[in-house]
PDB file of N, CA, C and O in Angstrom:
ATOM      1  N   UNK A   1       2.789 322.878  38.671  1.00  0.00           N
ATOM      2  CA  UNK A   1       1.960 323.514  39.704  1.00  0.00           C
ATOM      3  C   UNK A   1       0.996 324.488  38.709  1.00  0.00           C
ATOM      4  O   UNK A   1       1.464 325.269  37.880  1.00  0.00           O
ATOM      5  N   UNK A   2      -0.599 324.257  38.988  1.00  0.00           N
ATOM      6  CA  UNK A   2      -1.203 325.348  38.635  1.00  0.00           C
ATOM      7  C   UNK A   2      -2.053 325.870  39.663  1.00  0.00           C
ATOM      8  O   UNK A   2      -2.487 325.003  40.422  1.00  0.00           O
ATOM      9  N   UNK A   3      -2.435 327.131  39.914  1.00  0.00           N
ATOM     10  CA  UNK A   3      -3.050 327.829  40.958  1.00  0.00           C
ATOM     11  C   UNK A   3      -3.718 329.089  40.069  1.00  0.00           C
ATOM     12  O   UNK A   3      -3.048 329.797  39.317  1.00  0.00           O
ATOM     13  N   UNK A   4      -5.172 329.239  40.296  1.00  0.00           N
ATOM     14  CA  UNK A   4      -5.833 330.375  39.821  1.00  0.00           C
ATOM     15  C   UNK A   4      -7.027 330.556  40.812  1.00  0.00           C
ATOM     16  O   UNK A   4      -7.561 329.671  41.481  1.00  0.00           O
ATOM     17  N   UNK A   5      -7.292 331.695  40.773  1.00  0.00           N
ATOM     18  CA  UNK A   5      -8.600 332.527  41.583  1.00  0.00           C
ATOM     19  C   UNK A   5      -9.829 332.337  40.783  1.00  0.00           C
ATOM     20  O   UNK A   5      -9.835 332.687  39.603  1.00  0.00           O
ATOM     21  N   UNK A   6     -10.794 331.846  41.299  1.00  0.00           N
ATOM     22  CA  UNK A   6     -12.102 331.575  40.754  1.00  0.00           C
ATOM     23  C   UNK A   6     -13.067 332.630  41.321  1.00  0.00           C
ATOM     24  O   UNK A   6     -12.835 333.061  42.451  1.00  0.00           O
ATOM     25  N   UNK A   7     -13.988 333.023  40.726  1.00  0.00           N
ATOM     26  CA  UNK A   7     -14.989 333.953  41.242  1.00  0.00           C
ATOM     27  C   UNK A   7     -15.559 333.793  42.486  1.00  0.00           C
ATOM     28  O   UNK A   7     -15.706 334.721  43.282  1.00  0.00           O
ATOM     29  N   UNK A   8     -15.963 332.377  42.729  1.00  0.00           N
ATOM     30  CA  UNK A   8     -16.394 331.854  44.272  1.00  0.00           C
ATOM     31  C   UNK A   8     -15.644 330.552  44.456  1.00  0.00           C
ATOM     32  O   UNK A   8     -15.027 329.917  43.600  1.00  0.00           O
ATOM     33  N   UNK A   9     -15.816 330.278  45.736  1.00  0.00           N
ATOM     34  CA  UNK A   9     -15.274 329.179  46.421  1.00  0.00           C
ATOM     35  C   UNK A   9     -15.885 327.790  45.650  1.00  0.00           C
ATOM     36  O   UNK A   9     -17.095 327.612  45.503  1.00  0.00           O
ATOM     37  N   UNK A  10     -15.017 326.994  45.260  1.00  0.00           N
ATOM     38  CA  UNK A  10     -15.312 325.701  44.840  1.00  0.00           C
ATOM     39  C   UNK A  10     -16.274 324.781  45.925  1.00  0.00           C
ATOM     40  O   UNK A  10     -16.031 324.921  47.124  1.00  0.00           O
ATOM     41  N   UNK A  11     -17.028 324.130  45.636  1.00  0.00           N
ATOM     42  CA  UNK A  11     -17.713 323.444  46.593  1.00  0.00           C
ATOM     43  C   UNK A  11     -16.806 322.598  47.502  1.00  0.00           C
ATOM     44  O   UNK A  11     -15.976 321.815  47.041  1.00  0.00           O
ATOM     45  N   UNK A  12     -16.990 322.780  48.713  1.00  0.00           N
ATOM     46  CA  UNK A  12     -16.170 321.993  49.864  1.00  0.00           C
ATOM     47  C   UNK A  12     -14.945 322.880  50.281  1.00  0.00           C
ATOM     48  O   UNK A  12     -14.350 322.566  51.312  1.00  0.00           O
ATOM     49  N   UNK A  13     -14.576 323.834  49.643  1.00  0.00           N
ATOM     50  CA  UNK A  13     -13.599 324.865  49.943  1.00  0.00           C
ATOM     51  C   UNK A  13     -14.186 326.083  50.544  1.00  0.00           C
ATOM     52  O   UNK A  13     -15.313 326.451  50.214  1.00  0.00           O
ATOM     53  N   UNK A  14     -13.400 326.791  51.501  1.00  0.00           N
ATOM     54  CA  UNK A  14     -13.778 328.043  52.004  1.00  0.00           C
ATOM     55  C   UNK A  14     -13.102 329.247  51.335  1.00  0.00           C
ATOM     56  O   UNK A  14     -13.288 330.405  51.707  1.00  0.00           O
ATOM     57  N   UNK A  15     -12.400 328.933  50.445  1.00  0.00           N
ATOM     58  CA  UNK A  15     -11.436 330.002  49.662  1.00  0.00           C
ATOM     59  C   UNK A  15     -11.862 330.162  47.998  1.00  0.00           C
ATOM     60  O   UNK A  15     -12.593 329.297  47.516  1.00  0.00           O
ATOM     61  N   UNK A  16     -11.529 330.943  47.412  1.00  0.00           N
ATOM     62  CA  UNK A  16     -11.826 330.927  45.986  1.00  0.00           C
ATOM     63  C   UNK A  16     -10.589 330.541  44.911  1.00  0.00           C
ATOM     64  O   UNK A  16     -10.665 330.799  43.710  1.00  0.00           O
ATOM     65  N   UNK A  17      -9.500 329.916  45.509  1.00  0.00           N
ATOM     66  CA  UNK A  17      -8.455 329.362  44.865  1.00  0.00           C
ATOM     67  C   UNK A  17      -8.597 328.167  44.412  1.00  0.00           C
ATOM     68  O   UNK A  17      -9.051 327.332  45.195  1.00  0.00           O
ATOM     69  N   UNK A  18      -8.272 327.776  43.112  1.00  0.00           N
ATOM     70  CA  UNK A  18      -8.325 326.370  42.571  1.00  0.00           C
ATOM     71  C   UNK A  18      -6.734 326.033  42.344  1.00  0.00           C
ATOM     72  O   UNK A  18      -5.920 326.808  41.843  1.00  0.00           O
ATOM     73  N   UNK A  19      -6.478 324.752  42.806  1.00  0.00           N
ATOM     74  CA  UNK A  19      -4.977 324.553  42.466  1.00  0.00           C
ATOM     75  C   UNK A  19      -4.787 322.847  42.173  1.00  0.00           C
ATOM     76  O   UNK A  19      -5.599 321.979  42.495  1.00  0.00           O
ATOM     77  N   UNK A  20      -3.697 322.678  41.587  1.00  0.00           N
ATOM     78  CA  UNK A  20      -3.159 321.328  41.490  1.00  0.00           C
ATOM     79  C   UNK A  20      -1.678 321.204  41.456  1.00  0.00           C
ATOM     80  O   UNK A  20      -1.178 321.408  40.350  1.00  0.00           O
ATOM     81  N   UNK A  21      -0.809 320.891  42.505  1.00  0.00           N
ATOM     82  CA  UNK A  21       0.462 320.960  42.690  1.00  0.00           C
ATOM     83  C   UNK A  21       0.735 319.385  42.469  1.00  0.00           C
ATOM     84  O   UNK A  21      -0.012 318.613  43.070  1.00  0.00           O
ATOM     85  N   UNK A  22       1.737 318.861  41.661  1.00  0.00           N
ATOM     86  CA  UNK A  22       1.886 317.516  41.355  1.00  0.00           C
ATOM     87  C   UNK A  22       3.414 317.410  41.355  1.00  0.00           C
ATOM     88  O   UNK A  22       4.052 318.314  40.815  1.00  0.00           O
ATOM     89  N   UNK A  23       4.099 316.290  41.966  1.00  0.00           N
ATOM     90  CA  UNK A  23       5.269 315.769  41.791  1.00  0.00           C
ATOM     91  C   UNK A  23       5.040 314.262  41.651  1.00  0.00           C
ATOM     92  O   UNK A  23       4.379 313.660  42.497  1.00  0.00           O
ATOM     93  N   UNK A  24       5.592 313.628  40.563  1.00  0.00           N
ATOM     94  CA  UNK A  24       5.676 312.485  40.373  1.00  0.00           C
ATOM     95  C   UNK A  24       6.850 311.842  39.460  1.00  0.00           C
ATOM     96  O   UNK A  24       7.543 312.653  38.845  1.00  0.00           O
ATOM     97  N   UNK A  25       7.131 310.514  39.316  1.00  0.00           N
ATOM     98  CA  UNK A  25       8.266 310.054  38.674  1.00  0.00           C
ATOM     99  C   UNK A  25       7.794 308.900  38.039  1.00  0.00           C
ATOM    100  O   UNK A  25       7.028 308.128  38.617  1.00  0.00           O
ATOM    101  N   UNK A  26       8.210 308.711  36.837  1.00  0.00           N
ATOM    102  CA  UNK A  26       7.795 307.284  36.034  1.00  0.00           C
ATOM    103  C   UNK A  26       6.469 306.967  35.974  1.00  0.00           C
ATOM    104  O   UNK A  26       6.117 305.793  36.085  1.00  0.00           O
ATOM    105  N   UNK A  27       5.534 308.023  35.783  1.00  0.00           N
ATOM    106  CA  UNK A  27       4.036 307.888  35.809  1.00  0.00           C
ATOM    107  C   UNK A  27       3.274 307.733  37.140  1.00  0.00           C
ATOM    108  O   UNK A  27       2.052 307.647  37.262  1.00  0.00           O
ATOM    109  N   UNK A  28       4.285 307.711  38.203  1.00  0.00           N
ATOM    110  CA  UNK A  28       3.617 307.512  39.604  1.00  0.00           C
ATOM    111  C   UNK A  28       3.459 309.032  40.273  1.00  0.00           C
ATOM    112  O   UNK A  28       4.286 309.943  40.233  1.00  0.00           O
ATOM    113  N   UNK A  29       2.167 309.026  40.890  1.00  0.00           N
ATOM    114  CA  UNK A  29       1.946 310.273  41.857  1.00  0.00           C
ATOM    115  C   UNK A  29       2.749 309.950  43.069  1.00  0.00           C
ATOM    116  O   UNK A  29       2.617 308.913  43.720  1.00  0.00           O
ATOM    117  N   UNK A  30       3.650 310.976  43.343  1.00  0.00           N
ATOM    118  CA  UNK A  30       4.292 310.719  44.732  1.00  0.00           C
ATOM    119  C   UNK A  30       3.835 311.808  45.599  1.00  0.00           C
ATOM    120  O   UNK A  30       3.606 311.504  46.770  1.00  0.00           O
ATOM    121  N   UNK A  31       3.633 313.231  45.170  1.00  0.00           N
ATOM    122  CA  UNK A  31       2.960 314.042  46.062  1.00  0.00           C
ATOM    123  C   UNK A  31       2.113 315.033  45.235  1.00  0.00           C
ATOM    124  O   UNK A  31       2.521 315.576  44.208  1.00  0.00           O
ATOM    125  N   UNK A  32       0.765 315.234  45.840  1.00  0.00           N
ATOM    126  CA  UNK A  32       0.024 315.975  44.994  1.00  0.00           C
ATOM    127  C   UNK A  32      -0.928 317.003  46.263  1.00  0.00           C
ATOM    128  O   UNK A  32      -1.339 316.600  47.351  1.00  0.00           O
ATOM    129  N   UNK A  33      -1.042 318.084  45.805  1.00  0.00           N
ATOM    130  CA  UNK A  33      -1.863 319.058  46.732  1.00  0.00           C
ATOM    131  C   UNK A  33      -3.050 319.284  45.542  1.00  0.00           C
ATOM    132  O   UNK A  33      -2.749 319.442  44.359  1.00  0.00           O
ATOM    133  N   UNK A  34      -4.376 319.277  46.015  1.00  0.00           N
ATOM    134  CA  UNK A  34      -5.356 319.651  44.995  1.00  0.00           C
ATOM    135  C   UNK A  34      -6.623 320.023  45.704  1.00  0.00           C
ATOM    136  O   UNK A  34      -6.670 319.697  46.890  1.00  0.00           O
ATOM    137  N   UNK A  35      -7.569 320.592  45.243  1.00  0.00           N
ATOM    138  CA  UNK A  35      -8.929 320.683  45.814  1.00  0.00           C
ATOM    139  C   UNK A  35     -10.017 320.334  44.587  1.00  0.00           C
ATOM    140  O   UNK A  35     -10.091 320.892  43.493  1.00  0.00           O
ATOM    141  N   UNK A  36     -10.735 319.374  45.041  1.00  0.00           N
ATOM    142  CA  UNK A  36     -11.857 319.201  44.048  1.00  0.00           C
ATOM    143  C   UNK A  36     -13.178 319.400  44.629  1.00  0.00           C
ATOM    144  O   UNK A  36     -13.443 319.278  45.825  1.00  0.00           O
ATOM    145  N   UNK A  37     -14.099 319.760  43.568  1.00  0.00           N
ATOM    146  CA  UNK A  37     -15.288 320.219  44.152  1.00  0.00           C
ATOM    147  C   UNK A  37     -15.908 319.050  44.743  1.00  0.00           C
ATOM    148  O   UNK A  37     -15.874 317.957  44.177  1.00  0.00           O
ATOM    149  N   UNK A  38     -16.526 319.257  45.966  1.00  0.00           N
ATOM    150  CA  UNK A  38     -17.077 318.135  46.858  1.00  0.00           C
ATOM    151  C   UNK A  38     -16.300 317.620  47.735  1.00  0.00           C
ATOM    152  O   UNK A  38     -16.835 317.306  48.798  1.00  0.00           O
ATOM    153  N   UNK A  39     -14.819 317.372  47.578  1.00  0.00           N
ATOM    154  CA  UNK A  39     -13.920 316.696  48.269  1.00  0.00           C
ATOM    155  C   UNK A  39     -12.885 317.856  49.109  1.00  0.00           C
ATOM    156  O   UNK A  39     -12.158 317.527  50.046  1.00  0.00           O
ATOM    157  N   UNK A  40     -12.982 319.147  48.607  1.00  0.00           N
ATOM    158  CA  UNK A  40     -12.230 320.312  49.329  1.00  0.00           C
ATOM    159  C   UNK A  40     -10.692 320.062  49.207  1.00  0.00           C
ATOM    160  O   UNK A  40     -10.280 319.495  48.195  1.00  0.00           O
ATOM    161  N   UNK A  41      -9.872 320.433  50.129  1.00  0.00           N
ATOM    162  CA  UNK A  41      -8.637 320.479  49.839  1.00  0.00           C
ATOM    163  C   UNK A  41      -8.108 319.264  50.543  1.00  0.00           C
ATOM    164  O   UNK A  41      -8.452 318.759  51.612  1.00  0.00           O
ATOM    165  N   UNK A  42      -7.204 318.929  49.696  1.00  0.00           N
ATOM    166  CA  UNK A  42      -6.403 317.624  50.003  1.00  0.00           C
ATOM    167  C   UNK A  42      -4.905 317.292  49.748  1.00  0.00           C
ATOM    168  O   UNK A  42      -4.354 317.738  48.742  1.00  0.00           O
ATOM    169  N   UNK A  43      -4.388 316.689  50.444  1.00  0.00           N
ATOM    170  CA  UNK A  43      -2.895 316.390  50.247  1.00  0.00           C
ATOM    171  C   UNK A  43      -2.720 314.781  49.813  1.00  0.00           C
ATOM    172  O   UNK A  43      -3.202 313.895  50.519  1.00  0.00           O
ATOM    173  N   UNK A  44      -2.094 314.535  48.767  1.00  0.00           N
ATOM    174  CA  UNK A  44      -1.786 313.073  48.560  1.00  0.00           C
ATOM    175  C   UNK A  44      -0.354 313.008  48.591  1.00  0.00           C
ATOM    176  O   UNK A  44       0.317 313.851  47.996  1.00  0.00           O
ATOM    177  N   UNK A  45       0.174 312.053  49.254  1.00  0.00           N
ATOM    178  CA  UNK A  45       1.415 311.668  49.678  1.00  0.00           C
ATOM    179  C   UNK A  45       1.636 309.958  49.484  1.00  0.00           C
ATOM    180  O   UNK A  45       1.137 309.127  50.243  1.00  0.00           O
ATOM    181  N   UNK A  46       2.212 309.743  48.688  1.00  0.00           N
ATOM    182  CA  UNK A  46       2.086 308.309  48.241  1.00  0.00           C
ATOM    183  C   UNK A  46       0.737 307.767  48.171  1.00  0.00           C
ATOM    184  O   UNK A  46      -0.073 308.344  47.447  1.00  0.00           O
ATOM    185  N   UNK A  47       0.392 306.743  48.821  1.00  0.00           N
ATOM    186  CA  UNK A  47      -0.846 306.206  48.650  1.00  0.00           C
ATOM    187  C   UNK A  47      -1.952 306.651  49.765  1.00  0.00           C
ATOM    188  O   UNK A  47      -3.076 306.165  49.890  1.00  0.00           O
ATOM    189  N   UNK A  48      -1.311 307.792  50.619  1.00  0.00           N
ATOM    190  CA  UNK A  48      -2.231 308.481  51.468  1.00  0.00           C
ATOM    191  C   UNK A  48      -2.835 309.546  51.009  1.00  0.00           C
ATOM    192  O   UNK A  48      -2.166 310.361  50.374  1.00  0.00           O
ATOM    193  N   UNK A  49      -4.266 309.772  51.238  1.00  0.00           N
ATOM    194  CA  UNK A  49      -4.971 310.720  51.028  1.00  0.00           C
ATOM    195  C   UNK A  49      -5.671 311.489  52.066  1.00  0.00           C
ATOM    196  O   UNK A  49      -6.634 310.944  52.606  1.00  0.00           O
ATOM    197  N   UNK A  50      -5.343 312.635  52.413  1.00  0.00           N
ATOM    198  CA  UNK A  50      -5.597 313.505  53.623  1.00  0.00           C
ATOM    199  C   UNK A  50      -6.269 314.777  53.554  1.00  0.00           C
ATOM    200  O   UNK A  50      -5.965 315.364  52.515  1.00  0.00           O
ATOM    201  N   UNK A  51      -7.064 315.408  54.275  1.00  0.00           N
ATOM    202  CA  UNK A  51      -7.416 316.726  54.298  1.00  0.00           C
ATOM    203  C   UNK A  51      -6.188 317.686  54.536  1.00  0.00           C
ATOM    204  O   UNK A  51      -5.257 317.466  55.311  1.00  0.00           O
ATOM    205  N   UNK A  52      -6.357 318.813  53.714  1.00  0.00           N
ATOM    206  CA  UNK A  52      -5.102 319.830  53.742  1.00  0.00           C
ATOM    207  C   UNK A  52      -5.774 321.312  54.243  1.00  0.00           C
ATOM    208  O   UNK A  52      -6.681 321.858  53.613  1.00  0.00           O
ATOM    209  N   UNK A  53      -5.250 321.796  55.323  1.00  0.00           N
ATOM    210  CA  UNK A  53      -5.919 323.042  55.661  1.00  0.00           C
ATOM    211  C   UNK A  53      -5.147 324.410  54.984  1.00  0.00           C
ATOM    212  O   UNK A  53      -4.104 324.868  55.449  1.00  0.00           O
ATOM    213  N   UNK A  54      -5.754 324.889  53.975  1.00  0.00           N
ATOM    214  CA  UNK A  54      -5.514 325.633  53.322  1.00  0.00           C
ATOM    215  C   UNK A  54      -5.435 327.226  54.114  1.00  0.00           C
ATOM    216  O   UNK A  54      -6.368 327.672  54.782  1.00  0.00           O
ATOM    217  N   UNK A  55      -4.284 327.864  53.910  1.00  0.00           N
ATOM    218  CA  UNK A  55      -4.543 329.204  54.419  1.00  0.00           C
ATOM    219  C   UNK A  55      -4.147 330.178  53.580  1.00  0.00           C
ATOM    220  O   UNK A  55      -4.935 331.122  53.527  1.00  0.00           O
ATOM    221  N   UNK A  56      -3.021 330.276  52.790  1.00  0.00           N
ATOM    222  CA  UNK A  56      -2.653 331.369  51.741  1.00  0.00           C
ATOM    223  C   UNK A  56      -1.952 330.418  50.706  1.00  0.00           C
ATOM    224  O   UNK A  56      -1.558 329.292  51.009  1.00  0.00           O
ATOM    225  N   UNK A  57      -1.844 330.925  49.565  1.00  0.00           N
ATOM    226  CA  UNK A  57      -1.295 330.369  48.301  1.00  0.00           C
ATOM    227  C   UNK A  57       0.166 330.118  48.568  1.00  0.00           C
ATOM    228  O   UNK A  57       0.588 329.090  48.038  1.00  0.00           O
ATOM    229  N   UNK A  58       1.149 330.907  49.356  1.00  0.00           N
ATOM    230  CA  UNK A  58       2.383 330.946  49.675  1.00  0.00           C
ATOM    231  C   UNK A  58       2.595 329.884  50.478  1.00  0.00           C
ATOM    232  O   UNK A  58       3.676 329.303  50.380  1.00  0.00           O
ATOM    233  N   UNK A  59       1.604 329.424  51.426  1.00  0.00           N
ATOM    234  CA  UNK A  59       1.898 328.346  52.405  1.00  0.00           C
ATOM    235  C   UNK A  59       1.689 327.067  51.774  1.00  0.00           C
ATOM    236  O   UNK A  59       2.358 326.063  52.018  1.00  0.00           O
ATOM    237  N   UNK A  60       0.650 327.147  50.879  1.00  0.00           N
ATOM    238  CA  UNK A  60       0.398 326.042  49.952  1.00  0.00           C
ATOM    239  C   UNK A  60       1.690 325.415  49.215  1.00  0.00           C
ATOM    240  O   UNK A  60       2.010 324.229  49.300  1.00  0.00           O
ATOM    241  N   UNK A  61       2.377 326.395  48.481  1.00  0.00           N
ATOM    242  CA  UNK A  61       3.517 326.047  47.661  1.00  0.00           C
ATOM    243  C   UNK A  61       4.554 325.728  48.736  1.00  0.00           C
ATOM    244  O   UNK A  61       5.153 324.656  48.644  1.00  0.00           O
ATOM    245  N   UNK A  62       4.835 326.597  49.793  1.00  0.00           N
ATOM    246  CA  UNK A  62       5.861 325.918  50.715  1.00  0.00           C
ATOM    247  C   UNK A  62       5.565 324.499  51.560  1.00  0.00           C
ATOM    248  O   UNK A  62       6.509 323.847  52.006  1.00  0.00           O
ATOM    249  N   UNK A  63       4.340 324.129  51.719  1.00  0.00           N
ATOM    250  CA  UNK A  63       4.144 322.854  52.182  1.00  0.00           C
ATOM    251  C   UNK A  63       4.496 321.790  51.046  1.00  0.00           C
ATOM    252  O   UNK A  63       5.185 320.776  51.163  1.00  0.00           O
ATOM    253  N   UNK A  64       3.929 322.219  50.063  1.00  0.00           N
ATOM    254  CA  UNK A  64       4.304 321.206  48.717  1.00  0.00           C
ATOM    255  C   UNK A  64       5.615 320.907  48.491  1.00  0.00           C
ATOM    256  O   UNK A  64       6.046 319.771  48.295  1.00  0.00           O
ATOM    257  N   UNK A  65       6.442 322.201  48.524  1.00  0.00           N
ATOM    258  CA  UNK A  65       7.869 322.043  48.231  1.00  0.00           C
ATOM    259  C   UNK A  65       8.514 321.262  49.383  1.00  0.00           C
ATOM    260  O   UNK A  65       9.480 320.523  49.195  1.00  0.00           O
ATOM    261  N   UNK A  66       7.971 321.444  50.533  1.00  0.00           N
ATOM    262  CA  UNK A  66       8.759 320.757  51.706  1.00  0.00           C
ATOM    263  C   UNK A  66       8.585 319.234  51.770  1.00  0.00           C
ATOM    264  O   UNK A  66       9.416 318.484  52.282  1.00  0.00           O
ATOM    265  N   UNK A  67       7.280 318.788  51.131  1.00  0.00           N
ATOM    266  CA  UNK A  67       7.151 317.340  50.887  1.00  0.00           C
ATOM    267  C   UNK A  67       7.989 316.632  49.946  1.00  0.00           C
ATOM    268  O   UNK A  67       8.510 315.526  50.091  1.00  0.00           O
ATOM    269  N   UNK A  68       8.058 317.583  48.760  1.00  0.00           N
ATOM    270  CA  UNK A  68       8.887 317.191  47.831  1.00  0.00           C
ATOM    271  C   UNK A  68      10.338 317.077  48.018  1.00  0.00           C
ATOM    272  O   UNK A  68      10.999 316.175  47.502  1.00  0.00           O
ATOM    273  N   UNK A  69      10.908 318.155  48.886  1.00  0.00           N
ATOM    274  CA  UNK A  69      12.275 317.864  49.236  1.00  0.00           C
ATOM    275  C   UNK A  69      12.537 316.649  50.248  1.00  0.00           C
ATOM    276  O   UNK A  69      13.513 315.901  50.188  1.00  0.00           O
ATOM    277  N   UNK A  70      11.593 316.587  51.104  1.00  0.00           N
ATOM    278  CA  UNK A  70      11.558 315.276  52.201  1.00  0.00           C
ATOM    279  C   UNK A  70      11.518 314.048  51.351  1.00  0.00           C
ATOM    280  O   UNK A  70      12.333 313.152  51.573  1.00  0.00           O
ATOM    281  N   UNK A  71      10.670 313.939  50.435  1.00  0.00           N
ATOM    282  CA  UNK A  71      10.685 312.778  49.399  1.00  0.00           C
ATOM    283  C   UNK A  71      11.962 312.524  48.891  1.00  0.00           C
ATOM    284  O   UNK A  71      12.559 311.485  49.171  1.00  0.00           O
ATOM    285  N   UNK A  72      12.417 313.366  48.185  1.00  0.00           N
ATOM    286  CA  UNK A  72      13.812 313.364  47.658  1.00  0.00           C
ATOM    287  C   UNK A  72      14.935 312.966  48.363  1.00  0.00           C
ATOM    288  O   UNK A  72      15.813 312.286  47.831  1.00  0.00           O
ATOM    289  N   UNK A  73      14.990 313.381  49.675  1.00  0.00           N
ATOM    290  CA  UNK A  73      15.957 313.041  50.487  1.00  0.00           C
ATOM    291  C   UNK A  73      16.013 311.712  50.912  1.00  0.00           C
ATOM    292  O   UNK A  73      17.066 311.298  51.397  1.00  0.00           O
ATOM    293  N   UNK A  74      15.042 310.979  50.804  1.00  0.00           N
ATOM    294  CA  UNK A  74      14.912 309.466  51.095  1.00  0.00           C
ATOM    295  C   UNK A  74      15.241 308.612  49.899  1.00  0.00           C
ATOM    296  O   UNK A  74      15.182 307.385  49.981  1.00  0.00           O
TER     297      UNK A  74
END
């Protein structure tokens, strides 16, 4: 997990946080939350990529860990 505060929002984001939260196994990305300039806040789950509604860093980490837990239970 990496999360830091930038001086200004990245292009495509309404907040000043930059982050990349990654969970994978055997070189395969299973869950990832990140924000890329121009693409905004995203949630990657398996092969799916979808917008993520960022609210707070605490909620971001909680959502990420919930996805990891759910994946590990299956």
